[in-house]
DOKEBA-754139 format. One record per residue (C-alpha): residue number from 1; x, y, z; residue in one letter. Coordinates in steps of 0.5 Angstrom, whole numbers, plus 500, padded with zeros to 3 digits. Example, Ala and Ser with C-alpha at 12.3 -4.5 7.8 and 13.67 -1.06 7.14 Angstrom:
<recs>
REC,1,525,491,516,A
REC,2,527,498,514,S
</recs>
This chain:
<recs>
REC,1,210,963,201,M
REC,2,210,956,203,R
REC,3,204,957,207,Y
REC,4,199,961,202,A
REC,5,194,956,201,R
REC,6,193,955,208,H
REC,7,193,963,210,L
REC,8,187,964,205,T
REC,9,183,960,209,L
REC,10,178,964,213,D
REC,11,178,957,218,Q
REC,12,185,957,219,I
REC,13,189,964,216,G
REC,14,195,967,220,P
REC,15,192,965,227,E
REC,16,191,958,225,G
REC,17,198,958,222,Q
REC,18,201,960,228,R
REC,19,198,955,232,R
REC,20,201,949,228,L
REC,21,208,952,228,R
REC,22,207,952,235,G
REC,23,204,945,236,A
REC,24,208,939,238,R
REC,25,205,933,235,V
REC,26,207,925,237,L
REC,27,206,920,232,I
REC,28,206,913,234,T
REC,29,210,909,229,G
REC,30,213,911,222,A
REC,31,210,906,218,G
REC,32,204,905,214,G
REC,33,200,911,217,L
REC,34,205,914,220,G
REC,35,209,915,213,S
REC,36,203,920,210,P
REC,37,202,923,217,A
REC,38,209,925,217,L
REC,39,209,929,211,L
REC,40,203,932,211,Y
REC,41,204,935,218,L
REC,42,211,937,216,A
REC,43,208,940,210,A
REC,44,203,944,213,G
REC,45,208,947,218,G
REC,46,207,943,225,V
REC,47,213,946,229,G
REC,48,215,940,233,T
REC,49,214,932,231,I
REC,50,216,927,235,G
REC,51,216,920,232,I
REC,52,216,914,236,I
REC,53,218,907,233,D
REC,54,223,902,235,D
REC,55,223,898,228,D
REC,56,228,898,223,V
REC,57,226,899,215,V
REC,58,225,892,211,D
REC,59,224,892,204,V
REC,60,217,889,205,S
REC,61,215,896,208,N
REC,62,217,900,202,L
REC,63,210,898,198,Q
REC,64,206,903,203,R
REC,65,211,906,208,Q
REC,66,212,912,203,V
REC,67,217,916,208,V
REC,68,222,910,206,H
REC,69,226,908,201,G
REC,70,231,903,198,M
REC,71,237,907,201,E
REC,72,234,906,208,D
REC,73,233,899,209,V
REC,74,236,896,215,G
REC,75,236,904,218,R
REC,76,232,906,224,A
REC,77,225,908,221,K
REC,78,225,914,226,V
REC,79,232,916,222,E
REC,80,229,915,215,S
REC,81,222,919,217,A
REC,82,227,924,220,A
REC,83,231,925,214,D
REC,84,224,925,210,A
REC,85,221,930,214,V
REC,86,227,935,213,A
REC,87,226,935,206,R
REC,88,219,936,206,I
REC,89,220,942,211,N
REC,90,227,944,214,P
REC,91,224,949,219,T
REC,92,220,943,223,V
REC,93,224,940,229,T
REC,94,223,932,229,V
REC,95,224,929,236,E
REC,96,226,922,235,Q
REC,97,225,916,240,L
REC,98,228,910,237,H
REC,99,224,906,243,T
REC,100,217,902,244,R
REC,101,212,906,247,L
REC,102,210,902,254,T
REC,103,207,903,260,A
REC,104,213,905,264,D
REC,105,215,911,259,N
REC,106,208,913,256,A
REC,107,205,918,260,V
REC,108,212,922,260,D
REC,109,213,922,253,I
REC,110,206,923,251,I
REC,111,205,929,257,G
REC,112,210,932,253,G
REC,113,206,933,246,Y
REC,114,200,937,245,D
REC,115,196,931,240,L
REC,116,198,924,239,V
REC,117,196,920,232,L
REC,118,196,914,233,D
REC,119,198,909,227,G
REC,120,201,903,232,A
REC,121,199,897,228,D
REC,122,198,893,235,N
REC,123,193,893,240,F
REC,124,198,893,246,A
REC,125,200,900,244,T
REC,126,194,902,242,R
REC,127,192,901,249,Y
REC,128,198,904,252,V
REC,129,197,910,248,V
REC,130,189,910,250,S
REC,131,191,910,257,D
REC,132,196,915,257,A
REC,133,193,920,253,C
REC,134,187,919,258,T
REC,135,192,921,264,L
REC,136,195,927,261,T
REC,137,189,929,258,D
REC,138,192,929,251,T
REC,139,187,929,245,P
REC,140,189,923,240,C
REC,141,187,922,233,V
REC,142,187,914,232,W
REC,143,187,910,225,G
REC,144,187,903,223,S
REC,145,188,899,216,I
REC,146,188,892,214,L
REC,147,186,889,207,R
REC,148,182,895,204,F
REC,149,179,897,210,D
REC,150,180,903,215,G
REC,151,178,907,221,R
REC,152,179,914,224,V
REC,153,176,917,230,S
REC,154,178,922,235,V
REC,155,179,921,243,F
REC,156,180,926,248,W
REC,157,177,925,255,N
REC,158,173,929,259,G
REC,159,165,931,258,P
REC,160,166,937,254,E
REC,161,169,932,248,H
REC,162,164,926,249,D
REC,163,169,923,254,G
REC,164,170,917,249,I
REC,165,177,913,249,S
REC,166,180,907,245,Y
REC,167,177,903,250,R
REC,168,170,905,249,D
REC,169,171,903,242,L
REC,170,175,896,244,H
REC,171,173,895,252,P
REC,172,177,888,251,D
REC,173,183,886,247,A
REC,174,181,881,241,P
REC,175,184,874,242,A
REC,176,190,872,240,P
REC,177,190,870,232,G
REC,178,183,873,232,E
REC,179,185,879,228,V
REC,180,191,878,223,P
REC,181,196,883,222,S
REC,182,198,887,216,C
REC,183,203,882,214,A
REC,184,198,876,215,A
REC,185,192,879,212,G
REC,186,195,884,207,G
REC,187,194,891,206,V
REC,188,193,895,199,I
REC,189,199,900,199,G
REC,190,195,906,197,A
REC,191,190,905,204,L
REC,192,195,908,209,P
REC,193,195,914,204,G
REC,194,188,915,205,T
REC,195,187,914,212,V
REC,196,193,918,214,G
REC,197,191,924,210,S
REC,198,184,923,214,L
REC,199,188,923,221,M
REC,200,192,929,219,V
REC,201,186,933,217,T
REC,202,183,932,224,E
REC,203,190,934,227,A
REC,204,189,940,223,V
REC,205,182,941,225,K
REC,206,184,940,233,L
REC,207,190,944,233,I
REC,208,187,950,229,T
REC,209,180,950,233,G
REC,210,176,949,227,T
REC,211,171,944,224,G
REC,212,167,939,227,T
REC,213,173,933,230,P
REC,214,170,926,230,L
REC,215,169,926,237,F
REC,216,164,920,239,G
REC,217,164,918,232,R
REC,218,168,912,228,L
REC,219,169,913,221,L
REC,220,169,907,217,I
REC,221,172,907,209,H
REC,222,171,901,205,D
REC,223,176,902,199,G
REC,224,173,896,196,M
REC,225,167,899,195,A
REC,226,169,906,195,M
REC,227,165,908,201,T
REC,228,165,912,207,F
REC,229,160,911,213,R
REC,230,159,913,221,E
REC,231,158,909,227,L
REC,232,156,913,233,K
REC,233,161,911,239,I
REC,234,157,910,246,I
REC,235,162,911,252,P
REC,236,161,905,257,D
REC,237,158,908,264,P
REC,238,160,902,267,D
REC,239,168,903,265,A
REC,240,173,903,271,P
REC,241,177,910,272,L
REC,242,183,909,268,V
REC,243,188,910,274,T
REC,244,194,908,271,A
REC,245,197,905,264,V
REC,246,194,898,264,D
REC,247,200,893,262,D
REC,248,196,887,262,G
REC,249,194,888,255,V
REC,250,201,886,251,S
REC,251,200,879,255,D
REC,252,193,878,252,A
REC,253,195,880,246,C
REC,254,201,875,246,A
REC,255,201,868,242,V
REC,256,202,863,247,P
REC,257,210,861,247,S
REC,258,211,855,243,Y
REC,259,218,851,242,P
REC,260,222,855,236,T
REC,261,228,852,232,V
REC,262,232,858,229,S
REC,263,234,858,221,P
REC,264,241,855,223,A
REC,265,238,849,227,E
REC,266,233,848,222,L
REC,267,237,843,217,Q
REC,268,240,839,223,S
REC,269,232,838,225,R
REC,270,231,835,218,L
REC,271,237,831,218,D
REC,272,234,827,223,V
REC,273,227,826,221,G
REC,274,223,832,222,A
REC,275,218,834,217,V
REC,276,218,842,215,L
REC,277,211,844,213,V
REC,278,209,851,210,D
REC,279,203,854,212,V
REC,280,203,860,208,R
REC,281,199,861,202,E
REC,282,201,859,194,P
REC,283,203,865,192,W
REC,284,207,867,197,E
REC,285,211,860,196,R
REC,286,212,862,189,E
REC,287,216,868,191,I
REC,288,221,864,196,V
REC,289,220,857,199,S
REC,290,225,853,203,I
REC,291,226,847,200,P
REC,292,223,840,202,G
REC,293,217,844,206,A
REC,294,210,841,205,L
REC,295,204,846,204,P
REC,296,199,846,208,V
REC,297,195,853,209,P
REC,298,194,855,215,L
REC,299,186,855,214,A
REC,300,186,848,213,E
REC,301,190,847,219,L
REC,302,185,851,223,Q
REC,303,179,848,220,A
REC,304,181,840,221,H
REC,305,187,840,226,G
REC,306,192,835,225,A
REC,307,188,831,220,D
REC,308,190,836,215,A
REC,309,197,834,215,L
REC,310,200,830,210,P
REC,311,201,823,211,K
REC,312,209,824,211,D
REC,313,208,829,217,A
REC,314,205,823,221,R
REC,315,209,819,226,G
REC,316,215,825,226,R
REC,317,217,831,229,D
REC,318,214,837,225,V
REC,319,217,844,224,V
REC,320,212,849,222,F
REC,321,213,856,218,H
REC,322,210,861,215,C
REC,323,213,869,213,K
REC,324,215,871,220,A
REC,325,213,867,225,G
REC,326,205,869,227,S
REC,327,202,864,222,R
REC,328,206,858,225,S
REC,329,204,859,232,E
REC,330,197,859,230,Q
REC,331,198,853,226,A
REC,332,201,850,233,L
REC,333,195,853,237,D
REC,334,191,848,232,A
REC,335,195,842,232,V
REC,336,197,843,239,G
REC,337,192,838,243,P
REC,338,194,833,238,W
REC,339,201,833,239,F
REC,340,200,833,246,A
REC,341,198,826,247,A
REC,342,204,824,242,R
REC,343,211,822,243,E
REC,344,212,827,237,E
REC,345,214,834,238,N
REC,346,212,841,234,A
REC,347,216,847,234,A
REC,348,216,853,229,H
REC,349,221,856,225,L
REC,350,223,863,229,D
REC,351,222,869,225,G
REC,352,219,864,219,G
REC,353,222,864,212,V
REC,354,224,872,213,L
REC,355,229,870,218,A
REC,356,231,864,214,W
REC,357,233,868,208,V
REC,358,236,873,212,Q
REC,359,241,869,216,D
REC,360,242,863,211,L
REC,361,240,865,204,H
REC,362,240,873,203,P
REC,363,241,872,195,E
REC,364,234,870,195,L
REC,365,228,875,195,P
REC,366,224,877,201,T
REC,367,216,880,201,Y
</recs>
């Protein structure tokens, strides 16, 4: 019998398994955290799983996003994830939402589910999820990962659940560039499995009505030290009442707009004297590099500004590039004031070295 090990648990049993079968669970993001969450929810017999993600599978995802394989590269993540669920448990209904969760659609989408597992990898979506869950009185199991560290909590509006939301944990979005993404900061491949499994455990407890969920508690996992600790989350008594999904966080989290150069335009810029500066780390340049790029790690530019630029870049237009575009924009933050007072211009390569490879040199490796 498929669910025999659940049925023998007094805390779940036949009634708990029926609740799992009748549950509708939405997962935001079919990525690092969404992958293990999908697999274990499906294996455990959750009846309906919604997957919302507007992204496609990239080869760099495969190190940690275990629902996808090489044959899925280029496919919509929701399609690939749905196929993985079907292989695990064909009795599960999968609702594919190949779109981005926004202030305009969040309440309608989340209101159709009993529970949300938020594995979003950006602050804007996390705040949208939080507000929509508050407005629809939907519980939310939240998780995040970066480098070797993970965090998990459970939010559910209302005094019976401590009345705590994600906004009590993070009242304001961090400044642009303050918290690196997984692409910029890295993440050990196994960490999403650890944190995603914890999220599913909390979800099963909520659905079956057993155990003590992480209401008002933040579970912090340090993978380097292999420790777990808890912090108490205190609700903000002066926090404004949520009356609508706030769509202003995206602007707060966005990096300022800077001039961009497409991969196709890059060579013509270099031909007329511009200098290309690579702000990535040395190990990244060993994987793939654009010929002629001058190496200046982002940290040096942030510490020393334009003084970190090599002599060859002085008195010439400069195009910065990184892996995908985020760090090169941060480089422009660091040197922008210097260029503003000069005749030379600074821009960055749209999409970074990944776009350059994809558009011009698909035979080269990516990461």
